[in-house]
C-alpha positions as CSV (number, residue, x, y, z in Angstrom):
1,M,18.4,-1.2,-23.7
2,I,16.5,-2.4,-20.0
3,Y,18.2,-5.6,-21.6
4,I,21.1,-4.7,-22.3
5,N,21.4,-3.0,-18.8
6,L,20.3,-6.4,-16.9
7,F,22.9,-8.0,-19.5
8,Y,25.3,-5.9,-17.6
9,V,24.5,-6.6,-14.3
10,F,23.1,-10.3,-14.2
11,K,26.9,-11.2,-16.3
12,H,28.8,-9.2,-13.3
13,K,26.9,-10.6,-10.3
14,F,25.3,-14.3,-11.5
15,D,27.1,-17.5,-13.3
16,S,25.2,-17.0,-16.3
17,F,22.6,-20.3,-16.0
18,L,21.5,-18.2,-14.3
19,F,21.2,-15.1,-16.8
20,I,19.5,-17.6,-18.8
21,C,17.2,-18.6,-16.4
22,I,15.8,-15.1,-16.0
23,I,16.1,-14.2,-18.8
24,K,13.6,-16.5,-20.4
25,H,11.2,-16.0,-17.6
26,I,10.7,-12.4,-18.8
27,Y,10.8,-13.7,-22.8
28,S,7.7,-16.4,-21.8
29,M,5.6,-14.0,-19.7
30,I,2.7,-13.8,-23.1
31,A,0.8,-9.9,-23.9
32,P,-2.7,-10.9,-22.0
33,N,-4.3,-10.3,-26.1
34,N,-1.8,-13.0,-26.9
35,C,-2.4,-15.5,-25.0
36,K,-5.6,-18.4,-26.7
37,S,-7.4,-19.1,-23.7
38,M,-9.0,-18.7,-19.9
39,D,-6.3,-21.4,-18.6
40,E,-3.3,-19.3,-20.1
41,I,-5.1,-16.1,-18.8
42,R,-4.4,-17.4,-15.5
43,K,-1.5,-18.8,-15.4
44,E,0.1,-15.6,-16.1
45,I,-2.6,-13.8,-13.6
46,D,-0.8,-16.3,-11.1
47,R,2.3,-15.3,-12.1
48,I,2.0,-11.7,-11.9
49,D,0.7,-11.9,-8.3
50,Q,3.3,-13.0,-7.5
51,Q,5.9,-10.7,-8.2
52,I,3.9,-8.4,-6.3
53,I,4.1,-10.6,-3.4
54,E,7.4,-11.1,-3.6
55,L,7.9,-7.4,-4.0
56,I,6.0,-6.7,-0.8
57,G,7.9,-9.0,1.0
58,K,10.9,-7.5,-0.7
59,R,9.5,-4.2,0.4
60,F,8.8,-5.5,4.2
61,L,12.7,-5.7,4.9
62,Y,13.1,-2.7,4.0
63,V,10.2,-1.7,6.4
64,K,12.4,-3.8,9.3
65,E,15.4,-2.4,8.4
66,I,14.1,1.3,8.7
67,V,13.1,0.7,12.3
68,K,17.3,0.8,13.5
69,Y,16.0,4.4,12.8
70,K,12.9,5.3,14.4
71,S,13.2,5.4,18.1
72,N,10.0,5.9,19.6
73,A,6.0,5.5,17.9
74,D,5.6,8.6,16.6
75,D,8.3,7.9,14.4
76,V,7.6,4.7,13.3
77,K,3.6,5.8,12.4
78,A,5.7,9.1,10.5
79,Q,1.8,10.5,9.9
80,K,3.1,12.5,7.4
81,R,4.6,10.0,5.6
82,Y,2.2,7.5,5.4
83,D,-0.1,10.4,3.7
84,E,2.0,11.3,1.4
85,V,3.1,8.2,0.6
86,L,-1.0,7.8,0.1
87,K,-1.3,10.5,-2.1
88,V,1.3,8.8,-4.6
89,R,-0.3,6.1,-4.5
90,K,-3.4,7.1,-6.1
91,Q,-1.7,9.5,-7.8
92,W,0.1,6.6,-9.7
93,A,-3.2,4.4,-9.4
94,E,-4.6,6.7,-11.9
95,N,-1.8,7.7,-14.9
96,N,-2.9,3.3,-14.9
97,G,-6.3,3.3,-14.7
98,L,-7.2,2.3,-11.9
99,A,-9.3,3.2,-9.1
100,P,-7.6,6.1,-6.3
101,E,-9.5,5.0,-4.3
102,V,-8.6,1.2,-4.3
103,I,-5.3,1.7,-4.3
104,E,-5.7,3.6,-1.2
105,N,-6.9,0.7,0.4
106,I,-4.9,-2.0,-0.9
107,Y,-1.8,-0.1,0.9
108,K,-3.4,1.8,4.5
109,T,-4.1,-2.1,5.1
110,M,-0.1,-2.7,4.3
111,V,1.0,0.3,5.7
112,H,-0.8,-0.3,9.0
113,Y,0.3,-4.2,8.6
114,F,4.4,-2.9,8.6
115,I,3.4,-0.8,11.3
116,D,2.5,-3.0,13.5
117,E,5.5,-5.4,12.6
118,Q,7.8,-2.0,13.1
119,M,6.1,-1.8,16.2
120,K,6.7,-5.7,17.2
121,L,10.8,-4.4,16.4
122,L,10.5,-1.0,18.1
123,K,9.4,-2.7,21.8
124,K,12.3,-5.3,21.3
């Protein structure tokens, strides 16, 4: 069903060549238990890491955009939102068999970086 929805979106937004490239990318990933070598596993890990970093970059675009709606340092720090983000991400981590404390630390580092970047934008 997800592929049908993807097809609909891409059919109307992109040319067919791009659509075919995206579908080939989706299907070219090898399931962990189907990898035949350490090199194959590392290739898939690298591909996933690249996607994670691309998503963080997309997240950063939103983080920068939201500064338009903030007028001071307290708005940027948004302590209540910060606490809620960490709480929810820890739950998502647990739901996925990951150590919540590790994910919390990753998010703390990332969010502090984004806050610093927002502060720079706020001063402009």
